[in-house]
C-alpha positions in Angstrom: 249.5 -11.1 9.7 246.1 -12.3 8.4 245.1 -11.4 4.8 241.4 -12.0 5.4 240.7 -8.3 5.1 243.2 -7.8 2.3 242.2 -10.1 -0.5 244.1 -8.3 -3.2 247.4 -7.1 -1.7 249.8 -5.3 -4.0 252.8 -6.1 -1.8 253.3 -9.3 0.2 255.2 -7.6 3.1 253.6 -5.2 5.5 255.3 -2.1 6.9 257.1 -4.1 9.6 258.6 -6.6 7.2 256.2 -9.4 7.9 254.4 -11.3 5.2 250.6 -11.3 4.8 249.2 -14.8 5.3 246.1 -16.3 3.8 244.4 -16.8 0.5 244.1 -13.9 -2.0 241.8 -13.2 -5.0 244.6 -11.9 -7.3 248.3 -12.4 -7.8 250.6 -10.4 -5.6 252.5 -7.8 -7.6 255.6 -7.6 -5.4 256.9 -10.3 -3.0 259.3 -7.6 -1.6 261.8 -10.2 -0.4 264.3 -7.5 0.4 261.8 -6.0 3.0 261.3 -9.3 4.8 262.7 -9.3 8.3 264.2 -12.8 8.5 265.2 -14.3 11.9 267.1 -17.5 12.7 265.8 -20.1 15.2 267.4 -18.2 18.1 265.4 -15.1 17.2 268.5 -13.2 15.9 268.4 -11.3 12.6 269.7 -13.7 9.9 272.8 -12.6 8.0 272.5 -11.4 4.5 274.2 -14.6 3.2 271.8 -16.8 5.2 268.8 -14.8 4.0 270.0 -15.1 0.4 270.7 -18.8 0.5 267.4 -19.6 2.3 265.2 -18.2 -0.4 264.0 -20.7 -3.1 261.8 -20.2 -6.1 260.5 -22.3 -9.0 258.0 -22.0 -11.9 256.3 -24.8 -13.7 254.0 -24.9 -16.7 252.0 -27.9 -17.9 250.1 -28.2 -21.2 247.6 -30.8 -22.3 246.9 -30.6 -26.1 244.9 -33.8 -26.2 247.7 -35.7 -28.0 250.6 -34.5 -25.9 251.4 -33.4 -22.3 254.2 -31.0 -21.9 255.9 -30.0 -18.7 258.5 -27.3 -18.3 260.1 -26.0 -15.1 262.8 -23.5 -14.0 264.1 -23.4 -10.4 266.5 -21.3 -8.4 267.6 -22.9 -5.2 270.5 -20.4 -4.8 273.2 -23.2 -4.7 272.4 -23.9 -8.4 269.8 -23.4 -11.1 267.9 -26.2 -12.7 265.3 -26.7 -15.4 263.6 -29.4 -17.4 261.2 -29.9 -20.3 259.5 -33.1 -21.4 256.9 -34.1 -23.9 254.6 -37.1 -23.4 253.1 -38.8 -26.4 249.7 -40.1 -25.3 249.2 -42.5 -28.2 252.6 -44.3 -27.8 253.0 -43.8 -24.0 256.5 -42.4 -24.6 258.4 -39.4 -23.1 261.3 -37.4 -24.4 262.9 -34.9 -22.0 265.8 -32.5 -21.5 267.2 -31.1 -18.4 269.7 -28.3 -17.3 271.8 -27.8 -14.2 273.7 -24.5 -13.8 276.2 -23.2 -11.2 275.0 -20.4 -8.9 273.8 -17.3 -10.9 275.2 -18.5 -14.3 273.0 -19.3 -17.3 269.6 -18.9 -15.7 267.3 -16.4 -14.1 264.0 -16.3 -12.3 261.2 -13.8 -12.1 261.2 -11.3 -9.2 257.4 -10.9 -9.4 254.5 -13.3 -9.7 252.8 -10.8 -12.0 255.6 -9.3 -14.1 258.9 -10.9 -14.8 261.1 -13.2 -16.8 262.7 -16.6 -16.1 264.9 -18.7 -18.4 267.6 -21.4 -18.5 269.8 -22.6 -21.2 271.4 -21.0 -24.3 269.9 -19.1 -27.2 269.8 -22.2 -29.3 268.5 -24.6 -26.6 266.4 -23.1 -23.8 263.1 -22.6 -22.0 261.8 -19.2 -21.0 258.8 -18.0 -19.1 257.6 -14.4 -19.3 254.8 -12.9 -17.1 253.4 -9.6 -18.3 250.5 -8.1 -16.3 249.6 -11.5 -15.0 249.6 -13.3 -18.4 252.1 -16.1 -18.9 254.1 -16.8 -22.0 256.2 -20.0 -22.5 259.0 -20.3 -25.1 260.8 -23.6 -25.7 263.6 -24.3 -28.2 265.0 -27.9 -28.1 265.6 -30.6 -30.6 262.0 -31.9 -29.9 260.0 -28.9 -29.2 259.6 -25.4 -30.7 257.1 -23.3 -28.9 255.9 -19.7 -28.4 252.7 -20.0 -26.3 250.4 -17.7 -24.5 248.0 -18.7 -21.7 244.7 -16.9 -21.0 242.3 -17.4 -18.2 238.5 -17.3 -18.6 236.8 -14.0 -17.8 236.5 -13.6 -14.1 238.4 -16.8 -13.3 240.4 -16.4 -10.2 243.8 -18.0 -9.5 244.9 -19.8 -6.4 247.2 -17.3 -4.6 248.2 -17.7 -1.0 251.0 -17.3 1.5 251.5 -19.5 4.6 254.0 -19.7 7.5 256.8 -22.2 6.9 259.1 -23.8 9.4 260.1 -21.4 12.3 260.2 -18.0 10.7 259.8 -18.6 7.0 257.0 -18.3 4.5 255.8 -19.8 1.2 254.0 -17.9 -1.5 252.1 -20.1 -4.0 250.2 -19.1 -7.1 248.5 -21.5 -9.5 245.9 -21.3 -12.2 244.6 -24.2 -14.3 242.2 -24.4 -17.3 244.0 -21.7 -19.2 243.4 -21.6 -22.9 246.5 -21.8 -25.1 247.4 -19.9 -28.3 250.5 -19.3 -30.3 252.8 -21.8 -32.0 253.8 -25.3 -31.0 255.8 -27.8 -33.1 256.8 -31.3 -31.9 259.3 -33.2 -34.0 258.9 -30.5 -36.6 255.1 -31.0 -36.9 252.8 -28.2 -36.1 250.2 -29.0 -33.3 246.6 -28.0 -33.1 246.0 -25.9 -30.0 242.2 -25.5 -30.3 241.5 -27.9 -27.4 244.7 -27.3 -25.5 244.6 -26.4 -21.8 247.4 -25.3 -19.5 248.2 -24.6 -15.9 251.1 -22.8 -14.1 252.7 -22.8 -10.7 254.7 -20.0 -9.2 256.1 -20.9 -5.8 258.7 -19.0 -3.8 259.8 -18.3 -0.2 261.8 -19.3 2.8 261.0 -23.0 2.7 262.1 -25.8 5.0 265.7 -27.0 4.6 264.2 -30.4 4.0 261.0 -30.3 2.1 258.7 -32.9 0.7 255.4 -32.8 -1.0 252.8 -34.8 -2.9 250.8 -33.1 -5.7 248.0 -33.7 -8.1 246.9 -31.7 -11.1 244.4 -31.9 -14.0 243.7 -29.8 -17.0 240.9 -31.4 -19.1 237.6 -31.2 -20.9 234.9 -33.2 -19.2 231.8 -33.3 -21.5 231.0 -29.7 -22.4 232.9 -28.3 -19.3 236.5 -27.4 -18.6 237.9 -28.8 -15.4 241.1 -28.1 -13.5 242.4 -29.5 -10.3 245.3 -28.7 -7.9 245.8 -30.8 -4.7 248.9 -30.8 -2.5 250.2 -32.0 0.8 253.4 -31.2 2.5 254.1 -27.4 2.2 251.1 -25.0 2.5 249.2 -26.6 5.4 249.4 -24.0 8.1 246.0 -22.3 8.4 244.9 -22.9 4.8 245.6 -25.2 2.0 246.2 -24.8 -1.8 243.6 -27.4 -2.7 241.2 -26.1 -5.3 239.3 -27.0 -8.5 238.1 -24.9 -11.4 234.9 -25.8 -13.3 234.3 -23.6 -16.3 236.6 -21.0 -14.8 234.9 -20.8 -11.4 237.3 -21.5 -8.5 236.2 -23.8 -5.7 238.3 -24.3 -2.6 238.7 -27.9 -1.2 239.8 -29.1 2.2 243.1 -30.8 3.2 243.6 -34.1 1.5 245.6 -37.3 2.2 247.7 -39.1 -0.4 247.8 -42.8 0.1 250.2 -44.7 -2.2 253.2 -47.1 -2.2 256.3 -45.0 -2.8 258.5 -46.0 -5.7 261.8 -47.2 -4.4 263.6 -48.2 -7.6 263.8 -47.4 -11.3 260.8 -49.5 -12.3 257.6 -47.6 -12.6 255.1 -48.4 -9.9 251.7 -48.5 -11.5 249.8 -49.2 -8.3 246.9 -46.7 -7.8 247.1 -43.8 -5.5 244.1 -42.9 -3.3 243.6 -39.2 -2.7 240.8 -38.3 -0.3 239.6 -35.6 2.1 238.0 -36.3 5.5 234.2 -36.1 5.6 233.0 -33.2 7.8 229.8 -33.0 9.8 228.5 -36.3 8.4 228.7 -35.0 4.8 230.4 -37.0 2.0 234.1 -36.4 1.4 234.7 -33.6 -1.1 237.6 -35.4 -2.7 237.6 -39.1 -3.5 240.0 -39.9 -6.3 242.3 -42.7 -7.6 245.3 -42.1 -9.7 247.0 -44.8 -11.8 250.5 -43.9 -13.2 251.4 -44.9 -16.8 254.6 -43.0 -17.2 256.9 -40.7 -15.3 259.7 -38.1 -15.3 262.3 -38.9 -12.6 265.5 -37.4 -11.3 267.6 -38.3 -8.3 270.4 -36.0 -7.3 272.7 -36.6 -4.4 275.1 -33.6 -4.1 276.0 -33.9 -0.5 274.5 -30.7 0.9 271.8 -30.8 -1.8 269.5 -33.7 -2.5 266.5 -34.2 -4.8 264.3 -37.3 -5.3 261.8 -36.2 -7.9 259.1 -38.2 -9.5 256.4 -36.6 -11.6 253.9 -39.1 -12.9 251.4 -39.0 -15.8 248.4 -41.2 -15.4 244.6 -41.5 -15.2 242.3 -40.1 -12.6 239.0 -41.6 -11.6 236.5 -40.6 -8.9 234.8 -37.3 -8.0 235.1 -33.9 -6.3 232.3 -32.0 -4.7 232.0 -28.3 -4.2 230.9 -26.8 -0.9 227.3 -27.1 -1.9 227.6 -30.8 -2.6 227.5 -30.6 -6.4 229.5 -33.5 -7.9 232.0 -33.5 -10.8 232.6 -37.1 -12.0 236.1 -37.8 -13.2 236.3 -40.8 -15.5 239.7 -41.9 -16.8 241.0 -38.3 -17.2 244.7 -37.9 -17.9 246.6 -35.8 -15.4 249.8 -35.4 -13.3 250.9 -36.3 -9.8 254.2 -35.8 -8.0 256.2 -37.2 -5.1 259.2 -35.1 -4.3 261.9 -34.8 -1.6 264.3 -31.9 -1.6 267.2 -30.9 0.7 268.0 -27.4 -0.4 
């Protein structure tokens, strides 16, 4: 069902148990997974167990303080729960990380709503936790390296990316992201309090009945450019049926972007591949491409898991972006050596 006439749905499912597809102007309050009528590839109603195991969900938060970049994630892939947190020291080009793996349903939880809910993994003394209250995100971290209690706030009238697209034969993926969020609260790294006056954050809430084998490429920026605040989200590999999740924010205003291609040499071993990526969109009607960027990695957070039925080959890079993006009117934003993230991920889940 098309969401073009329902830009702010409260519930993702309609009365017949089918999801609303399209791009929205506000987070969905209820995914209503229990109402979804899930069918297998032979058009038979899926069993309760199959429906339960096919649903995946993850939440990710990134923070750029100027001195440090922090990434934190919690995922529920039904067969297990996982999480990680890292802190990247820009001055020294070093990264410290911690990760968690938990058996099904033990020691972790995820939010049931993109607008209100809680997610956590770990123990009381060593954990990460994400709380969403009326659309506002809070991140708490307690590890040997990081102590944090942070709140993220969007600019007035700034709209998130929120969308749902068909996935595989009968599934769907809901994605919600918002960059250029201001940060307040408390952050200590190595027992040293950090200045948050220039910090910017972004979040990612993704959930749904995704492909059994899924891969994606991703690009993200949260940065000050001159007197402006700039955020970027680009992806390829998941939400590409009818609409994309490609968008940038400039001083809080959301601008949609077309589908992009990621051209890069995939890292095959443990040595960081610092060859530049090229991320571009296709020119339309003789107009210049709206996206023309290079990304040069300088560090990475990597994890390879081969658990027979489950596999994950995860590489999230930190590096520098150069190039430009254009809005639909042709106005250019020049990106000159801006620090950001990229990702190359394969999952069998």
